N, CA, C, O and the ligand as a Tripos MOL2 file, in Angstrom:
@<TRIPOS>MOLECULE
protein
  237   235    60     0     0
PROTEIN
NO_CHARGES

@<TRIPOS>ATOM
      1 N         -40.6000   -0.9610   -4.7560 N.3       1 MET1
      2 CA        -39.2350   -1.3850   -4.5010 C.3       1 MET1
      3 C         -38.2540   -0.5100   -5.2710 C.2       1 MET1
      4 O         -38.5360   -0.0810   -6.3900 O.2       1 MET1
      5 N         -37.1140   -0.2520   -4.6710 N.am      2 GLY2
      6 CA        -36.1020    0.5850   -5.3200 C.3       2 GLY2
      7 C         -35.4360   -0.1010   -6.4900 C.2       2 GLY2
      8 O         -34.8830   -1.1930   -6.3550 O.2       2 GLY2
      9 N         -35.4940    0.5410   -7.6290 N.am      3 VAL3
     10 CA        -34.9360   -0.0430   -8.8540 C.3       3 VAL3
     11 C         -34.0030    0.9940   -9.4830 C.2       3 VAL3
     12 O         -34.3660    2.1690   -9.5280 O.2       3 VAL3
     13 N         -32.8130    0.6120   -9.9740 N.am      4 PRO4
     14 CA        -31.9230    1.5900  -10.6090 C.3       4 PRO4
     15 C         -32.5880    2.2680  -11.7990 C.2       4 PRO4
     16 O         -33.2350    1.6280  -12.6280 O.2       4 PRO4
     17 N         -32.4060    3.5970  -11.8570 N.am      5 LYS5
     18 CA        -33.0480    4.3650  -12.9250 C.3       5 LYS5
     19 C         -32.3160    4.2070  -14.2400 C.2       5 LYS5
     20 O         -32.9170    4.2260  -15.3130 O.2       5 LYS5
     21 N         -30.9730    4.0480  -14.1350 N.am      6 ARG6
     22 CA        -30.1540    3.9780  -15.3470 C.3       6 ARG6
     23 C         -29.3400    2.6930  -15.3430 C.2       6 ARG6
     24 O         -28.9870    2.1610  -14.2910 O.2       6 ARG6
     25 N         -29.0570    2.2180  -16.5250 N.am      7 LYS7
     26 CA        -28.1620    1.0730  -16.6940 C.3       7 LYS7
     27 C         -26.7510    1.4810  -16.2790 C.2       7 LYS7
     28 O         -26.2820    2.5540  -16.6590 O.2       7 LYS7
     29 N         -26.0690    0.6370  -15.5050 N.am      8 THR8
     30 CA        -24.6750    0.9090  -15.1400 C.3       8 THR8
     31 C         -23.8060    0.7050  -16.3740 C.2       8 THR8
     32 O         -23.7670   -0.3840  -16.9480 O.2       8 THR8
     33 N         -23.1070    1.7710  -16.7770 N.am      9 SER9
     34 CA        -22.2660    1.6730  -17.9740 C.3       9 SER9
     35 C         -21.0630    0.7840  -17.7150 C.2       9 SER9
     36 O         -20.6820    0.5610  -16.5660 O.2       9 SER9
     37 N         -20.4590    0.2710  -18.8000 N.am     10 LYS10
     38 CA        -19.2810   -0.5900  -18.6790 C.3      10 LYS10
     39 C         -18.1580    0.1390  -17.9450 C.2      10 LYS10
     40 O         -17.4630   -0.4470  -17.1140 O.2      10 LYS10
     41 N         -17.9870    1.4360  -18.2650 N.am     11 MET11
     42 CA        -16.9110    2.1950  -17.6410 C.3      11 MET11
     43 C         -17.1400    2.3150  -16.1380 C.2      11 MET11
     44 O         -16.2110    2.1500  -15.3480 O.2      11 MET11
     45 N         -18.3760    2.6030  -15.7490 N.am     12 ARG12
     46 CA        -18.7020    2.7710  -14.3390 C.3      12 ARG12
     47 C         -18.4910    1.4600  -13.5730 C.2      12 ARG12
     48 O         -17.9730    1.4430  -12.4570 O.2      12 ARG12
     49 N         -18.9060    0.3790  -14.2040 N.am     13 GLN13
     50 CA        -18.7570   -0.9550  -13.5990 C.3      13 GLN13
     51 C         -17.2790   -1.3100  -13.4310 C.2      13 GLN13
     52 O         -16.8660   -1.8290  -12.3940 O.2      13 GLN13
     53 N         -16.4900   -1.0200  -14.4740 N.am     14 ARG14
     54 CA        -15.0500   -1.3230  -14.4280 C.3      14 ARG14
     55 C         -14.3320   -0.4350  -13.4160 C.2      14 ARG14
     56 O         -13.4250   -0.8890  -12.7180 O.2      14 ARG14
     57 N         -14.7390    0.8270  -13.3410 N.am     15 THR15
     58 CA        -14.1260    1.7490  -12.3740 C.3      15 THR15
     59 C         -14.3830    1.2710  -10.9540 C.2      15 THR15
     60 O         -13.4970    1.3320  -10.1020 O.2      15 THR15
     61 N         -15.6160    0.7890  -10.6980 N.am     16 ARG16
     62 CA        -15.9750    0.2810   -9.3760 C.3      16 ARG16
     63 C         -15.1310   -0.9460   -9.0310 C.2      16 ARG16
     64 O         -14.6170   -1.0690   -7.9190 O.2      16 ARG16
     65 N         -14.9960   -1.8530  -10.0050 N.am     17 ARG17
     66 CA        -14.2410   -3.0880   -9.7440 C.3      17 ARG17
     67 C         -12.7430   -2.8290   -9.6470 C.2      17 ARG17
     68 O         -12.0320   -3.5630   -8.9610 O.2      17 ARG17
     69 N         -12.2590   -1.7980  -10.3240 N.am     18 ALA18
     70 CA        -10.8300   -1.4740  -10.2750 C.3      18 ALA18
     71 C         -10.4150   -1.0570   -8.8690 C.2      18 ALA18
     72 O          -9.2550   -1.2250   -8.4930 O.2      18 ALA18
     73 N         -11.3490   -0.5150   -8.0880 N.am     19 ALA19
     74 CA        -11.0350   -0.0830   -6.7230 C.3      19 ALA19
     75 C         -10.7270   -1.2720   -5.8400 C.2      19 ALA19
     76 O          -9.9850   -1.1290   -4.8690 O.2      19 ALA19
     77 N         -11.2700   -2.4430   -6.1410 N.am     20 ASN20
     78 CA        -11.0860   -3.6350   -5.3130 C.3      20 ASN20
     79 C         -10.0330   -4.5730   -5.8890 C.2      20 ASN20
     80 O          -9.7120   -5.6030   -5.2960 O.2      20 ASN20
     81 N          -9.4920   -4.2000   -7.0640 N.am     21 ARG21
     82 CA         -8.5200   -5.0710   -7.7220 C.3      21 ARG21
     83 C          -7.1980   -5.0840   -6.9490 C.2      21 ARG21
     84 O          -6.7850   -4.0670   -6.3920 O.2      21 ARG21
     85 N          -6.5440   -6.2440   -6.9240 N.am     22 TRP22
     86 CA         -5.2880   -6.3550   -6.1940 C.3      22 TRP22
     87 C          -4.1670   -5.6720   -6.9710 C.2      22 TRP22
     88 O          -4.1000   -5.7910   -8.1940 O.2      22 TRP22
     89 N          -3.3090   -4.9760   -6.2890 N.am     23 HIS23
     90 CA         -2.0950   -4.4440   -6.9060 C.3      23 HIS23
     91 C          -0.9550   -4.5850   -5.9110 C.2      23 HIS23
     92 O          -1.1660   -4.5870   -4.6990 O.2      23 HIS23
     93 N           0.2710   -4.7060   -6.4490 N.am     24 ALA24
     94 CA          1.4490   -4.9360   -5.6200 C.3      24 ALA24
     95 C           1.6450   -3.7860   -4.6380 C.2      24 ALA24
     96 O           1.4110   -2.6340   -5.0030 O.2      24 ALA24
     97 N           2.0710   -4.0640   -3.3920 N.am     25 PRO25
     98 CA          2.2410   -3.0000   -2.4090 C.3      25 PRO25
     99 C           3.3060   -1.9970   -2.8320 C.2      25 PRO25
    100 O           4.3120   -2.3610   -3.4410 O.2      25 PRO25
    101 N           3.0710   -0.7310   -2.5020 N.am     26 GLN26
    102 CA          4.0010    0.3390   -2.8290 C.3      26 GLN26
    103 C           5.2220    0.2230   -1.9220 C.2      26 GLN26
    104 O           5.0940    0.1520   -0.7000 O.2      26 GLN26
    105 N           6.4100    0.2050   -2.5330 N.am     27 LEU27
    106 CA          7.6460    0.1080   -1.7690 C.3      27 LEU27
    107 C           8.3720    1.4430   -1.8150 C.2      27 LEU27
    108 O           8.5450    2.0410   -2.8770 O.2      27 LEU27
    109 N           8.7930    1.8990   -0.6370 N.am     28 SER28
    110 CA          9.6040    3.1090   -0.5820 C.3      28 SER28
    111 C          11.0160    2.7220   -0.1640 C.2      28 SER28
    112 O          11.2500    1.6020    0.2900 O.2      28 SER28
    113 N          11.9430    3.6410   -0.3150 N.am     29 THR29
    114 CA         13.3360    3.3510    0.0220 C.3      29 THR29
    115 C          13.6150    3.7920    1.4530 C.2      29 THR29
    116 O          13.2370    4.8900    1.8610 O.2      29 THR29
    117 N          14.2810    2.9200    2.2100 N.am     30 CYS30
    118 CA         14.6510    3.2570    3.5920 C.3      30 CYS30
    119 C          15.6740    4.3860    3.5820 C.2      30 CYS30
    120 O          16.6810    4.3160    2.8780 O.2      30 CYS30
    121 N          15.4060    5.4340    4.3720 N.am     31 SER31
    122 CA         16.3190    6.5800    4.3850 C.3      31 SER31
    123 C          17.6360    6.2490    5.0810 C.2      31 SER31
    124 O          18.6410    6.9260    4.8690 O.2      31 SER31
    125 N          17.6300    5.1980    5.9190 N.am     32 GLN32
    126 CA         18.8300    4.8470    6.6950 C.3      32 GLN32
    127 C          19.7710    3.9250    5.9120 C.2      32 GLN32
    128 O          20.9660    4.1990    5.8000 O.2      32 GLN32
    129 N          19.2120    2.8100    5.3610 N.am     33 CYS33
    130 CA         20.0850    1.8230    4.7140 C.3      33 CYS33
    131 C          19.7900    1.6620    3.2270 C.2      33 CYS33
    132 O          20.5650    1.0130    2.5240 O.2      33 CYS33
    133 N          18.7060    2.2260    2.7290 N.am     34 GLY34
    134 CA         18.4430    2.2240    1.2950 C.3      34 GLY34
    135 C          17.7540    0.9960    0.7440 C.2      34 GLY34
    136 O          17.6510    0.8590   -0.4750 O.2      34 GLY34
    137 N          17.2720    0.0810    1.6010 N.am     35 THR35
    138 CA         16.5470   -1.0870    1.1010 C.3      35 THR35
    139 C          15.0910   -0.7200    0.8440 C.2      35 THR35
    140 O          14.5820    0.2730    1.3630 O.2      35 THR35
    141 N          14.4230   -1.5530    0.0200 N.am     36 ARG36
    142 CA         13.0250   -1.3020   -0.3200 C.3      36 ARG36
    143 C          12.1400   -1.8280    0.8110 C.2      36 ARG36
    144 O          12.2270   -2.9920    1.2040 O.2      36 ARG36
    145 N          11.2900   -0.9410    1.3190 N.am     37 VAL37
    146 CA         10.4620   -1.2410    2.4850 C.3      37 VAL37
    147 C           9.0440   -0.7450    2.1920 C.2      37 VAL37
    148 O           8.8940    0.3580    1.6670 O.2      37 VAL37
    149 N           7.9850   -1.5240    2.5140 N.am     38 PRO38
    150 CA          6.6370   -1.0060    2.3280 C.3      38 PRO38
    151 C           6.3760    0.2050    3.2350 C.2      38 PRO38
    152 O           6.9880    0.3270    4.2960 O.2      38 PRO38
    153 N           5.4870    1.0810    2.8280 N.am     39 GLY39
    154 CA          5.2050    2.2980    3.5710 C.3      39 GLY39
    155 C           4.6270    2.0230    4.9560 C.2      39 GLY39
    156 O           4.0290    0.9710    5.1810 O.2      39 GLY39
    157 N           4.8030    2.9600    5.8840 N.am     40 HIS40
    158 CA          4.2960    2.8730    7.2630 C.3      40 HIS40
    159 C           4.7730    1.5980    7.9570 C.2      40 HIS40
    160 O           4.0410    0.9970    8.7440 O.2      40 HIS40
    161 N           6.0270    1.1850    7.6500 N.am     41 THR41
    162 CA          6.5900   -0.0420    8.2140 C.3      41 THR41
    163 C           8.0210    0.2360    8.6530 C.2      41 THR41
    164 O           8.7880    0.8700    7.9280 O.2      41 THR41
    165 N           8.3770   -0.2410    9.8420 N.am     42 ALA42
    166 CA          9.7650   -0.1200   10.2900 C.3      42 ALA42
    167 C          10.6360   -0.9880    9.3930 C.2      42 ALA42
    168 O          10.2370   -2.0920    9.0220 O.2      42 ALA42
    169 N          11.8330   -0.4950    9.0380 N.am     43 CYS43
    170 CA         12.7170   -1.2280    8.1450 C.3      43 CYS43
    171 C          13.1800   -2.5310    8.7980 C.2      43 CYS43
    172 O          13.7330   -2.4860    9.8970 O.2      43 CYS43
    173 N          12.9760   -3.6900    8.1650 N.am     44 PRO44
    174 CA         13.3700   -4.9540    8.7850 C.3      44 PRO44
    175 C          14.8800   -5.1840    8.8150 C.2      44 PRO44
    176 O          15.3500   -6.0200    9.5870 O.2      44 PRO44
    177 N          15.6540   -4.4650    7.9940 N.am     45 SER45
    178 CA         17.0930   -4.7170    7.9630 C.3      45 SER45
    179 C          17.8670   -3.8140    8.9260 C.2      45 SER45
    180 O          18.8750   -4.2530    9.4810 O.2      45 SER45
    181 N          17.4320   -2.5680    9.1430 N.am     46 CYS46
    182 CA         18.1640   -1.6930   10.0650 C.3      46 CYS46
    183 C          17.3280   -1.2710   11.2730 C.2      46 CYS46
    184 O          17.8680   -0.7430   12.2450 O.2      46 CYS46
    185 N          15.9920   -1.5040   11.2170 N.am     47 GLY47
    186 CA         15.1450   -1.2120   12.3770 C.3      47 GLY47
    187 C          14.8000    0.2500   12.5590 C.2      47 GLY47
    188 O          14.3850    0.6550   13.6450 O.2      47 GLY47
    189 N          14.9650    1.0610   11.5080 N.am     48 TYR48
    190 CA         14.6460    2.4720   11.6160 C.3      48 TYR48
    191 C          13.2510    2.7490   11.0940 C.2      48 TYR48
    192 O          12.7930    2.1080   10.1480 O.2      48 TYR48
    193 N          12.5830    3.6960   11.7050 N.am     49 TYR49
    194 CA         11.2940    4.1890   11.2050 C.3      49 TYR49
    195 C          11.2330    5.6810   11.4760 C.2      49 TYR49
    196 O          11.3370    6.1190   12.6220 O.2      49 TYR49
    197 N          11.0640    6.4610   10.4130 N.am     50 ARG50
    198 CA         11.0200    7.9250   10.4620 C.3      50 ARG50
    199 C          12.2490    8.4960   11.1780 C.2      50 ARG50
    200 O          12.1430    9.3480   12.0600 O.2      50 ARG50
    201 N          13.4330    7.9880   10.7600 N.am     51 GLY51
    202 CA         14.6890    8.5140   11.2760 C.3      51 GLY51
    203 C          14.9740    8.1800   12.7160 C.2      51 GLY51
    204 O          15.7650    8.8680   13.3600 O.2      51 GLY51
    205 N          14.3510    7.1390   13.2420 N.am     52 ARG52
    206 CA         14.5160    6.7830   14.6570 C.3      52 ARG52
    207 C          14.6440    5.2710   14.7530 C.2      52 ARG52
    208 O          13.9640    4.5380   14.0340 O.2      52 ARG52
    209 N          15.5350    4.7930   15.6620 N.am     53 GLN53
    210 CA         15.6910    3.3500   15.8700 C.3      53 GLN53
    211 C          14.4840    2.8410   16.6770 C.2      53 GLN53
    212 O          14.2620    3.2670   17.8110 O.2      53 GLN53
    213 N          13.7130    1.9270   16.0790 N.am     54 VAL54
    214 CA         12.5290    1.4060   16.7740 C.3      54 VAL54
    215 C          12.6110   -0.0980   16.9970 C.2      54 VAL54
    216 O          11.8650   -0.6430   17.8100 O.2      54 VAL54
    217 N          13.5200   -0.7830   16.2770 N.am     55 LEU55
    218 CA         13.6630   -2.2330   16.4280 C.3      55 LEU55
    219 C          15.1100   -2.5560   16.7570 C.2      55 LEU55
    220 O          16.0210   -1.8600   16.3080 O.2      55 LEU55
    221 N          15.3280   -3.6100   17.5380 N.am     56 THR56
    222 CA         16.6960   -4.0740   17.7820 C.3      56 THR56
    223 C          16.9550   -5.2360   16.8360 C.2      56 THR56
    224 O          16.2990   -6.2740   16.9220 O.2      56 THR56
    225 N          17.9120   -5.0590   15.9350 N.am     57 ILE57
    226 CA         18.2410   -6.0690   14.9320 C.3      57 ILE57
    227 C          19.4510   -6.8730   15.4290 C.2      57 ILE57
    228 O          20.5150   -6.3210   15.7120 O.2      57 ILE57
    229 N          19.2510   -8.1960   15.5260 N.am     58 GLU58
    230 CA         20.3520   -9.0740   15.9470 C.3      58 GLU58
    231 C          21.1860   -9.4630   14.7240 C.2      58 GLU58
    232 O          20.6830   -9.5320   13.6020 O.2      58 GLU58
    233 N          22.4760   -9.7150   14.9730 N.am     59 ALA59
    234 CA         23.4380  -10.1830   13.9680 C.3      59 ALA59
    235 C          23.5600   -9.2640   12.7540 C.2      59 ALA59
    236 O          24.3350   -9.5480   11.8400 O.2      59 ALA59
    237 ZN         16.7440    0.4370    6.7020 Zn       60 ZN60
@<TRIPOS>BOND
     1     1     2 1
     2     2     3 1
     3     3     4 2
     4     3     5 am
     5     5     6 1
     6     6     7 1
     7     7     8 2
     8     7     9 am
     9     9    10 1
    10    10    11 1
    11    11    12 2
    12    11    13 am
    13    13    14 1
    14    14    15 1
    15    15    16 2
    16    15    17 am
    17    17    18 1
    18    18    19 1
    19    19    20 2
    20    19    21 am
    21    21    22 1
    22    22    23 1
    23    23    24 2
    24    23    25 am
    25    25    26 1
    26    26    27 1
    27    27    28 2
    28    27    29 am
    29    29    30 1
    30    30    31 1
    31    31    32 2
    32    31    33 am
    33    33    34 1
    34    34    35 1
    35    35    36 2
    36    35    37 am
    37    37    38 1
    38    38    39 1
    39    39    40 2
    40    39    41 am
    41    41    42 1
    42    42    43 1
    43    43    44 2
    44    43    45 am
    45    45    46 1
    46    46    47 1
    47    47    48 2
    48    47    49 am
    49    49    50 1
    50    50    51 1
    51    51    52 2
    52    51    53 am
    53    53    54 1
    54    54    55 1
    55    55    56 2
    56    55    57 am
    57    57    58 1
    58    58    59 1
    59    59    60 2
    60    59    61 am
    61    61    62 1
    62    62    63 1
    63    63    64 2
    64    63    65 am
    65    65    66 1
    66    66    67 1
    67    67    68 2
    68    67    69 am
    69    69    70 1
    70    70    71 1
    71    71    72 2
    72    71    73 am
    73    73    74 1
    74    74    75 1
    75    75    76 2
    76    75    77 am
    77    77    78 1
    78    78    79 1
    79    79    80 2
    80    79    81 am
    81    81    82 1
    82    82    83 1
    83    83    84 2
    84    83    85 am
    85    85    86 1
    86    86    87 1
    87    87    88 2
    88    87    89 am
    89    89    90 1
    90    90    91 1
    91    91    92 2
    92    91    93 am
    93    93    94 1
    94    94    95 1
    95    95    96 2
    96    95    97 am
    97    97    98 1
    98    98    99 1
    99    99   100 2
   100    99   101 am
   101   101   102 1
   102   102   103 1
   103   103   104 2
   104   103   105 am
   105   105   106 1
   106   106   107 1
   107   107   108 2
   108   107   109 am
   109   109   110 1
   110   110   111 1
   111   111   112 2
   112   111   113 am
   113   113   114 1
   114   114   115 1
   115   115   116 2
   116   115   117 am
   117   117   118 1
   118   118   119 1
   119   119   120 2
   120   119   121 am
   121   121   122 1
   122   122   123 1
   123   123   124 2
   124   123   125 am
   125   125   126 1
   126   126   127 1
   127   127   128 2
   128   127   129 am
   129   129   130 1
   130   130   131 1
   131   131   132 2
   132   131   133 am
   133   133   134 1
   134   134   135 1
   135   135   136 2
   136   135   137 am
   137   137   138 1
   138   138   139 1
   139   139   140 2
   140   139   141 am
   141   141   142 1
   142   142   143 1
   143   143   144 2
   144   143   145 am
   145   145   146 1
   146   146   147 1
   147   147   148 2
   148   147   149 am
   149   149   150 1
   150   150   151 1
   151   151   152 2
   152   151   153 am
   153   153   154 1
   154   154   155 1
   155   155   156 2
   156   155   157 am
   157   157   158 1
   158   158   159 1
   159   159   160 2
   160   159   161 am
   161   161   162 1
   162   162   163 1
   163   163   164 2
   164   163   165 am
   165   165   166 1
   166   166   167 1
   167   167   168 2
   168   167   169 am
   169   169   170 1
   170   170   171 1
   171   171   172 2
   172   171   173 am
   173   173   174 1
   174   174   175 1
   175   175   176 2
   176   175   177 am
   177   177   178 1
   178   178   179 1
   179   179   180 2
   180   179   181 am
   181   181   182 1
   182   182   183 1
   183   183   184 2
   184   183   185 am
   185   185   186 1
   186   186   187 1
   187   187   188 2
   188   187   189 am
   189   189   190 1
   190   190   191 1
   191   191   192 2
   192   191   193 am
   193   193   194 1
   194   194   195 1
   195   195   196 2
   196   195   197 am
   197   197   198 1
   198   198   199 1
   199   199   200 2
   200   199   201 am
   201   201   202 1
   202   202   203 1
   203   203   204 2
   204   203   205 am
   205   205   206 1
   206   206   207 1
   207   207   208 2
   208   207   209 am
   209   209   210 1
   210   210   211 1
   211   211   212 2
   212   211   213 am
   213   213   214 1
   214   214   215 1
   215   215   216 2
   216   215   217 am
   217   217   218 1
   218   218   219 1
   219   219   220 2
   220   219   221 am
   221   221   222 1
   222   222   223 1
   223   223   224 2
   224   223   225 am
   225   225   226 1
   226   226   227 1
   227   227   228 2
   228   227   229 am
   229   229   230 1
   230   230   231 1
   231   231   232 2
   232   231   233 am
   233   233   234 1
   234   234   235 1
   235   235   236 2
@<TRIPOS>SUBSTRUCTURE
     1 MET1         2 RESIDUE 1 A MET
     2 GLY2         6 RESIDUE 1 A GLY
     3 VAL3        10 RESIDUE 1 A VAL
     4 PRO4        14 RESIDUE 1 A PRO
     5 LYS5        18 RESIDUE 1 A LYS
     6 ARG6        22 RESIDUE 1 A ARG
     7 LYS7        26 RESIDUE 1 A LYS
     8 THR8        30 RESIDUE 1 A THR
     9 SER9        34 RESIDUE 1 A SER
    10 LYS10       38 RESIDUE 1 A LYS
    11 MET11       42 RESIDUE 1 A MET
    12 ARG12       46 RESIDUE 1 A ARG
    13 GLN13       50 RESIDUE 1 A GLN
    14 ARG14       54 RESIDUE 1 A ARG
    15 THR15       58 RESIDUE 1 A THR
    16 ARG16       62 RESIDUE 1 A ARG
    17 ARG17       66 RESIDUE 1 A ARG
    18 ALA18       70 RESIDUE 1 A ALA
    19 ALA19       74 RESIDUE 1 A ALA
    20 ASN20       78 RESIDUE 1 A ASN
    21 ARG21       82 RESIDUE 1 A ARG
    22 TRP22       86 RESIDUE 1 A TRP
    23 HIS23       90 RESIDUE 1 A HIS
    24 ALA24       94 RESIDUE 1 A ALA
    25 PRO25       98 RESIDUE 1 A PRO
    26 GLN26      102 RESIDUE 1 A GLN
    27 LEU27      106 RESIDUE 1 A LEU
    28 SER28      110 RESIDUE 1 A SER
    29 THR29      114 RESIDUE 1 A THR
    30 CYS30      118 RESIDUE 1 A CYS
    31 SER31      122 RESIDUE 1 A SER
    32 GLN32      126 RESIDUE 1 A GLN
    33 CYS33      130 RESIDUE 1 A CYS
    34 GLY34      134 RESIDUE 1 A GLY
    35 THR35      138 RESIDUE 1 A THR
    36 ARG36      142 RESIDUE 1 A ARG
    37 VAL37      146 RESIDUE 1 A VAL
    38 PRO38      150 RESIDUE 1 A PRO
    39 GLY39      154 RESIDUE 1 A GLY
    40 HIS40      158 RESIDUE 1 A HIS
    41 THR41      162 RESIDUE 1 A THR
    42 ALA42      166 RESIDUE 1 A ALA
    43 CYS43      170 RESIDUE 1 A CYS
    44 PRO44      174 RESIDUE 1 A PRO
    45 SER45      178 RESIDUE 1 A SER
    46 CYS46      182 RESIDUE 1 A CYS
    47 GLY47      186 RESIDUE 1 A GLY
    48 TYR48      190 RESIDUE 1 A TYR
    49 TYR49      194 RESIDUE 1 A TYR
    50 ARG50      198 RESIDUE 1 A ARG
    51 GLY51      202 RESIDUE 1 A GLY
    52 ARG52      206 RESIDUE 1 A ARG
    53 GLN53      210 RESIDUE 1 A GLN
    54 VAL54      214 RESIDUE 1 A VAL
    55 LEU55      218 RESIDUE 1 A LEU
    56 THR56      222 RESIDUE 1 A THR
    57 ILE57      226 RESIDUE 1 A ILE
    58 GLU58      230 RESIDUE 1 A GLU
    59 ALA59      234 RESIDUE 1 A ALA
    60 ZN60       237 GROUP 0 **** ****
């Protein structure tokens, strides 16, 4: 049966778990209206994405 040859070090174990740890989503600034918007997302306040109107915003 396959058995690990070496003991997993604390650093290696922590590095592995750090990859799955939750962190707050990265927010970028909308180039059109300047509000904070998560990446790869159309701006909810002005409806722009990559310098183009993609959503119709009411009111
Ligand atoms: Zn915007």
